[in-house]
LUMROLO-370940 format. One record per residue (C-alpha): residue number from 0; residue in three letters; y, x, z. Coordinates in Angstrom, 2 decimals, decimal comma. Layout:
[node NUM "Ala" [Y X Z]]
...
# end
This chain:
[node 0 "Met" [67,56 144,36 194,16]]
[node 1 "Lys" [65,61 142,03 192,16]]
[node 2 "Thr" [67,49 139,80 189,50]]
[node 3 "Pro" [68,66 136,69 190,72]]
[node 4 "Gly" [66,29 133,64 190,93]]
[node 5 "Gln" [63,19 135,92 191,97]]
[node 6 "Met" [62,27 134,24 195,02]]
[node 7 "Leu" [60,56 135,81 198,10]]
[node 8 "Thr" [57,22 134,23 199,18]]
[node 9 "Val" [54,82 134,38 202,01]]
[node 10 "Thr" [52,15 135,55 199,42]]
[node 11 "Asp" [54,18 138,36 198,21]]
[node 12 "His" [55,08 141,08 200,75]]
[node 13 "Asn" [55,90 143,59 198,13]]
[node 14 "Arg" [57,54 146,63 199,69]]
[node 15 "Ser" [59,65 147,34 196,47]]
[node 16 "Phe" [61,38 143,90 196,19]]
[node 17 "Ser" [64,60 145,65 197,38]]
[node 18 "Ser" [64,09 149,03 195,62]]
[node 19 "Leu" [64,69 150,93 198,87]]
[node 20 "Thr" [62,77 153,67 200,53]]
[node 21 "Tyr" [62,73 151,92 204,00]]
[node 22 "Val" [63,79 148,71 203,95]]
[node 23 "Tyr" [62,36 145,68 202,66]]
[node 24 "Pro" [62,59 141,84 203,25]]
[node 25 "Val" [59,73 139,49 203,14]]
[node 26 "Val" [59,23 135,88 204,12]]
[node 27 "Ser" [57,13 135,73 207,16]]
[node 28 "Arg" [54,57 133,21 208,13]]
[node 29 "Arg" [54,36 134,10 211,68]]
[node 30 "Ala" [58,11 134,48 211,86]]
[node 31 "Gly" [59,01 131,38 209,94]]
[node 32 "Gly" [62,03 132,99 208,00]]
[node 33 "Val" [63,32 136,24 206,75]]
[node 34 "Ser" [61,87 139,78 208,26]]
[node 35 "Val" [63,83 142,85 207,59]]
[node 36 "Gly" [60,88 145,08 207,43]]
[node 37 "Ile" [61,02 148,82 208,11]]
[node 38 "Asn" [58,54 150,84 206,44]]
[node 39 "Leu" [58,16 154,58 208,12]]
[node 40 "Asn" [54,93 155,10 206,07]]
[node 41 "Pro" [56,22 155,09 202,12]]
[node 42 "Asn" [53,55 157,62 201,88]]
[node 43 "Asn" [51,00 154,69 202,36]]
[node 44 "Ala" [49,08 156,66 205,25]]
[node 45 "Cys" [47,71 155,09 208,33]]
[node 46 "Asn" [45,41 156,11 210,94]]
[node 47 "Trp" [43,15 152,65 210,69]]
[node 48 "His" [41,66 151,29 207,57]]
[node 49 "Cys" [41,62 147,66 208,10]]
[node 50 "Ala" [39,37 145,50 205,53]]
[node 51 "Tyr" [42,15 143,05 205,07]]
[node 52 "Cys" [45,12 145,37 204,37]]
[node 53 "Gln" [47,39 144,79 201,37]]
[node 54 "Val" [48,67 148,07 201,01]]
[node 55 "Pro" [47,38 149,75 197,63]]
[node 56 "Gly" [46,27 153,66 197,88]]
[node 57 "Leu" [45,94 153,53 201,38]]
[node 58 "Val" [45,10 156,86 202,82]]
[node 59 "Arg" [44,51 158,15 206,34]]
[node 60 "Gly" [47,10 160,16 207,99]]
[node 61 "Ala" [50,32 159,50 209,64]]
[node 62 "Ala" [54,07 158,88 208,76]]
[node 63 "Pro" [55,90 161,55 207,01]]
[node 64 "Glu" [59,09 163,04 208,20]]
[node 65 "Ile" [61,91 160,40 208,02]]
[node 66 "Asp" [65,35 161,09 206,43]]
[node 67 "Met" [67,45 159,46 209,22]]
[node 68 "Ala" [70,64 159,30 207,20]]
[node 69 "Leu" [68,93 157,11 204,45]]
[node 70 "Leu" [67,22 154,98 206,83]]
[node 71 "Asp" [70,45 154,17 208,37]]
[node 72 "Ala" [72,42 153,68 205,39]]
[node 73 "Glu" [69,49 151,21 203,91]]
[node 74 "Leu" [69,41 149,07 206,98]]
[node 75 "Arg" [73,18 148,81 207,73]]
[node 76 "Gly" [73,54 147,98 203,82]]
[node 77 "Phe" [70,97 145,55 203,66]]
[node 78 "Leu" [71,91 143,73 206,70]]
[node 79 "Ala" [75,41 143,39 205,47]]
[node 80 "Glu" [73,89 141,87 202,33]]
[node 81 "Leu" [71,96 139,66 204,14]]
[node 82 "Cys" [74,80 138,31 206,27]]
[node 83 "Asn" [77,84 138,56 203,83]]
[node 84 "Gly" [76,30 138,94 200,28]]
[node 85 "Arg" [74,32 136,70 197,95]]
[node 86 "Phe" [70,68 137,66 198,83]]
[node 87 "Met" [69,99 134,76 200,57]]
[node 88 "Glu" [70,93 132,29 197,94]]
[node 89 "Glu" [69,53 134,50 194,80]]
[node 90 "His" [66,14 135,32 196,77]]
[node 91 "Val" [65,20 133,17 199,79]]
[node 92 "Pro" [64,15 129,51 199,49]]
[node 93 "Pro" [66,38 127,06 201,20]]
[node 94 "Asp" [64,36 126,14 203,94]]
[node 95 "Val" [64,02 129,68 205,37]]
[node 96 "Arg" [67,29 131,19 205,22]]
[node 97 "Val" [67,62 132,59 208,23]]
[node 98 "Ile" [66,97 136,00 209,75]]
[node 99 "Arg" [64,14 135,93 212,13]]
[node 100 "Asp" [63,55 139,47 213,15]]
[node 101 "Ile" [63,79 143,12 212,27]]
[node 102 "Ala" [60,23 144,34 212,11]]
[node 103 "Phe" [58,82 147,74 212,20]]
[node 104 "Ser" [55,44 147,28 209,93]]
[node 105 "Gly" [55,20 148,54 206,29]]
[node 106 "Asn" [52,52 150,68 204,74]]
[node 107 "Gly" [50,87 152,08 207,92]]
[node 108 "Glu" [50,96 152,50 211,82]]
[node 109 "Pro" [54,81 152,83 212,31]]
[node 110 "Thr" [54,24 154,54 215,42]]
[node 111 "Ser" [52,77 157,68 213,90]]
[node 112 "Ser" [56,36 158,81 213,11]]
[node 113 "Lys" [56,90 161,65 215,90]]
[node 114 "Ala" [60,69 160,16 215,64]]
[node 115 "Phe" [59,66 156,70 216,40]]
[node 116 "Asp" [61,90 156,34 219,66]]
[node 117 "Glu" [64,76 157,97 217,72]]
[node 118 "Ile" [64,24 155,45 214,88]]
[node 119 "Val" [64,41 152,46 217,29]]
[node 120 "Glu" [67,34 153,41 218,98]]
[node 121 "Arg" [69,00 153,68 215,49]]
[node 122 "Val" [67,81 150,36 214,42]]
[node 123 "Ile" [68,89 148,48 217,44]]
[node 124 "Ala" [72,28 150,06 217,14]]
[node 125 "Ala" [72,61 148,99 213,34]]
[node 126 "Arg" [71,59 145,40 214,62]]
[node 127 "Asp" [73,97 145,05 217,14]]
[node 128 "Glu" [76,69 146,43 214,73]]
[node 129 "Ala" [76,06 143,98 212,45]]
[node 130 "Gly" [76,52 141,33 214,79]]
[node 131 "Leu" [72,80 140,22 214,77]]
[node 132 "Ala" [72,21 141,19 218,78]]
[node 133 "Ala" [70,24 137,60 219,11]]
[node 134 "Val" [67,91 138,91 216,23]]
[node 135 "Pro" [64,55 140,48 218,07]]
[node 136 "Val" [63,16 143,97 216,97]]
[node 137 "Arg" [59,73 143,88 216,63]]
[node 138 "Leu" [56,92 146,39 216,53]]
[node 139 "Ile" [53,87 145,48 214,73]]
[node 140 "Thr" [51,29 147,90 215,51]]
[node 141 "Asn" [47,51 148,74 215,86]]
[node 142 "Gly" [48,29 149,99 219,46]]
[node 143 "Ser" [46,27 153,17 219,01]]
[node 144 "Leu" [48,87 155,68 220,14]]
[node 145 "Ile" [50,36 153,91 222,92]]
[node 146 "Asp" [49,51 156,79 225,12]]
[node 147 "Arg" [52,03 159,23 223,63]]
[node 148 "Pro" [54,98 159,58 225,89]]
[node 149 "Tyr" [57,49 159,19 222,77]]
[node 150 "Val" [56,04 155,73 222,03]]
[node 151 "Gln" [56,28 154,29 225,58]]
[node 152 "Ala" [59,84 155,58 225,71]]
[node 153 "Ala" [60,37 153,51 222,42]]
[node 154 "Leu" [58,70 150,42 223,96]]
[node 155 "Lys" [60,64 150,64 227,10]]
[node 156 "Arg" [63,92 150,85 224,73]]
[node 157 "Leu" [62,58 147,99 222,84]]
[node 158 "Ala" [62,27 145,55 226,04]]
[node 159 "Leu" [65,47 146,24 227,13]]
[node 160 "Ala" [67,05 145,29 223,66]]
[node 161 "Gly" [65,02 141,92 223,71]]
[node 162 "Gly" [62,39 143,23 221,47]]
[node 163 "Glu" [58,51 142,46 221,59]]
[node 164 "Val" [55,27 144,07 220,15]]
[node 165 "Trp" [52,74 142,63 218,09]]
[node 166 "Phe" [49,68 144,21 219,07]]
[node 167 "Lys" [46,44 144,28 216,68]]
[node 168 "Phe" [43,39 143,23 218,24]]
[node 169 "Asp" [40,76 141,83 215,72]]
[node 170 "Ala" [37,27 142,05 217,59]]
[node 171 "Gly" [35,65 142,95 220,91]]
[node 172 "Thr" [32,68 145,28 219,98]]
[node 173 "Ala" [32,45 148,88 218,46]]
[node 174 "Asp" [30,68 147,69 215,77]]
[node 175 "Asp" [33,00 144,67 214,67]]
[node 176 "Ile" [35,52 146,99 215,19]]
[node 177 "Gln" [34,30 149,47 212,85]]
[node 178 "Arg" [33,82 146,81 210,22]]
[node 179 "Ile" [36,92 145,15 210,23]]
[node 180 "Asn" [39,36 148,26 211,29]]
[node 181 "Gly" [37,68 151,12 209,91]]
[node 182 "Ile" [38,10 153,20 213,27]]
[node 183 "Asp" [35,47 154,18 215,91]]
[node 184 "Val" [36,65 153,31 219,20]]
[node 185 "Asp" [35,35 151,87 222,59]]
[node 186 "Pro" [36,76 148,03 222,71]]
[node 187 "Arg" [37,63 148,64 226,70]]
[node 188 "Thr" [39,90 151,86 225,62]]
[node 189 "His" [41,63 149,49 223,25]]
[node 190 "Ala" [42,03 146,80 225,60]]
[node 191 "Arg" [43,37 149,24 228,35]]
[node 192 "Arg" [45,99 150,23 225,45]]
[node 193 "Leu" [46,88 146,54 225,32]]
[node 194 "Ala" [47,49 146,29 229,06]]
[node 195 "Leu" [49,51 149,24 228,88]]
[node 196 "Cys" [51,72 147,78 226,33]]
[node 197 "Met" [51,97 144,78 228,34]]
[node 198 "Ser" [53,43 146,96 231,09]]
[node 199 "Leu" [56,07 148,30 228,99]]
[node 200 "Cys" [57,24 145,43 226,60]]
[node 201 "Pro" [56,78 141,76 226,15]]
[node 202 "Thr" [53,54 141,51 223,90]]
[node 203 "Trp" [51,66 139,17 221,85]]
[node 204 "Val" [48,34 139,87 220,29]]
[node 205 "Gln" [47,79 139,58 216,77]]
[node 206 "Thr" [44,55 138,63 215,07]]
[node 207 "Cys" [43,14 138,35 211,63]]
[node 208 "Val" [40,04 136,04 211,13]]
[node 209 "Phe" [38,00 135,30 207,82]]
[node 210 "Ala" [34,69 134,99 206,85]]
[node 211 "Trp" [32,59 138,00 205,76]]
[node 212 "Asp" [30,31 137,47 203,11]]
[node 213 "Gly" [30,66 133,75 203,50]]
[node 214 "Val" [29,85 133,69 206,86]]
[node 215 "Leu" [32,25 132,50 209,61]]
[node 216 "Pro" [33,28 134,38 212,66]]
[node 217 "Ser" [30,10 134,02 215,17]]
[node 218 "Gln" [30,31 132,81 218,66]]
[node 219 "Asp" [29,25 136,12 219,67]]
[node 220 "Leu" [32,18 137,90 217,82]]
[node 221 "Ile" [34,49 135,15 219,22]]
[node 222 "Gly" [33,14 135,38 222,80]]
[node 223 "Asn" [33,22 139,17 222,82]]
[node 224 "Tyr" [36,68 139,11 221,46]]
[node 225 "Leu" [37,85 136,94 224,31]]
[node 226 "Ala" [36,14 139,16 226,83]]
[node 227 "Met" [38,32 141,86 225,91]]
[node 228 "Leu" [41,65 140,00 226,00]]
[node 229 "Glu" [40,46 138,94 229,65]]
[node 230 "Tyr" [39,54 142,49 230,55]]
[node 231 "Ala" [43,23 143,79 229,18]]
[node 232 "Leu" [44,91 141,29 231,27]]
[node 233 "Gln" [42,76 142,26 234,22]]
[node 234 "Gln" [43,90 145,99 233,65]]
[node 235 "Ala" [47,59 144,85 233,43]]
[node 236 "Arg" [47,59 142,85 236,50]]
[node 237 "Lys" [45,89 145,75 238,57]]
[node 238 "Asn" [49,54 147,19 238,74]]
[node 239 "Asp" [51,55 144,15 238,00]]
[node 240 "Pro" [50,17 141,08 239,07]]
[node 241 "Ser" [52,97 139,21 237,00]]
[node 242 "Ala" [51,92 140,98 233,84]]
[node 243 "Gly" [50,53 138,77 230,73]]
[node 244 "Leu" [50,72 138,50 227,14]]
[node 245 "Lys" [53,04 136,16 225,58]]
[node 246 "Gly" [50,18 134,90 223,35]]
[node 247 "Val" [47,81 135,25 220,55]]
[node 248 "Leu" [48,84 135,00 216,83]]
[node 249 "Leu" [45,82 133,94 214,81]]
[node 250 "Tyr" [46,36 134,34 211,11]]
[node 251 "Gly" [44,07 134,27 207,97]]
[node 252 "Val" [44,21 136,34 204,90]]
[node 253 "Ala" [47,03 134,80 202,48]]
[node 254 "Arg" [47,62 137,70 200,65]]
[node 255 "Pro" [44,62 139,67 198,68]]
[node 256 "Ser" [43,45 142,94 200,04]]
[node 257 "Tyr" [43,57 146,17 198,36]]
[node 258 "Gln" [40,63 147,74 199,95]]
[node 259 "Pro" [37,03 148,21 198,78]]
[node 260 "Glu" [36,14 145,94 201,51]]
[node 261 "Ala" [38,01 142,83 199,94]]
[node 262 "Val" [34,67 141,67 198,17]]
[node 263 "His" [33,62 140,65 201,61]]
[node 264 "Leu" [36,39 138,57 202,86]]
[node 265 "Gln" [36,82 135,05 202,16]]
[node 266 "Arg" [39,66 132,94 203,49]]
[node 267 "Leu" [39,13 130,39 206,22]]
[node 268 "Thr" [40,60 126,81 205,85]]
[node 269 "Pro" [43,21 125,61 208,25]]
[node 270 "Glu" [40,62 123,44 210,17]]
[node 271 "Glu" [38,11 126,35 210,49]]
[node 272 "Leu" [41,39 128,89 212,03]]
[node 273 "Asp" [42,22 125,74 214,14]]
[node 274 "Ala" [38,77 125,52 215,49]]
[node 275 "Ile" [38,94 128,89 216,49]]
[node 276 "Ala" [42,15 128,78 218,08]]
[node 277 "Ser" [40,98 125,80 220,14]]
[node 278 "Gln" [38,16 128,06 221,71]]
[node 279 "Ile" [40,88 130,80 222,64]]
[node 280 "Arg" [43,13 128,06 224,17]]
[node 281 "Asp" [40,06 126,71 225,94]]
[node 282 "Arg" [38,79 129,97 227,16]]
[node 283 "Leu" [42,18 131,34 228,49]]
[node 284 "Gln" [43,58 128,01 229,68]]
[node 285 "Gly" [45,69 128,68 232,92]]
[node 286 "Lys" [46,82 132,16 231,67]]
[node 287 "Gly" [49,70 131,01 230,39]]
[node 288 "Leu" [48,91 132,18 226,67]]
[node 289 "Thr" [50,46 130,53 223,84]]
[node 290 "Val" [48,35 130,50 220,59]]
[node 291 "Thr" [49,65 129,83 217,30]]
[node 292 "Val" [48,03 129,66 214,00]]
[node 293 "Ser" [49,10 131,04 210,44]]
[node 294 "Pro" [46,71 129,99 207,69]]
# end
């Protein structure tokens, strides 16, 4: 661990803070407290290349083979330290000394690990044995691998354990998705992935917004994005009329990107973010969505 007195902050999500391979703590803006991160991509590999990604040395690829015994030991040991040791006192600001979640996030797409379902099972067991059954387990994902059977099995397992998914959806046209997320995909294909995710586990959409070369998100960009969310809801409700999103997590770029595209990005003001959130609320009014804003 780092030396006493070195505090976690919302602007520093350094994976090396705990000096562990797979487990790291952060103070999460969106979760509102300590998030215990599970990093299944210590090789910095991801199948997307988002312009705002904070991972240095990001490469295209999948998660490596996971050392299950090491992951188990790290998570159980760290949860014990959080609950019974001095970590909170020494490294967490007083107003956020609460464990908000255990989150699959890290340095790439976590579902690219073919052992993901088994890992979810192990994480839930470690959480429960630590006396933290009320703490949700969250998957933060780009949603690109939802069609794989082992990912679907893991999402069903998450749902049974009170978990949820934060599903990345930043734009509603192929050109905007290519520019922002660095991948070539039909937005309707990605919307159908979102619909499938909703059918398997409680799901939030997470959306990052920013200015690009000094230009705020256009009305066309926002309108196309909202059209795809509406399409995803329609697709989900074809099979289950009660299906729906829990809401939208709208956030800005609080930490610097380490990608070449970082030169294009500028942070929005809280007022600019709130204005976009109002448009989302107005367009999706009556669909039971909550919209939260994290500048």
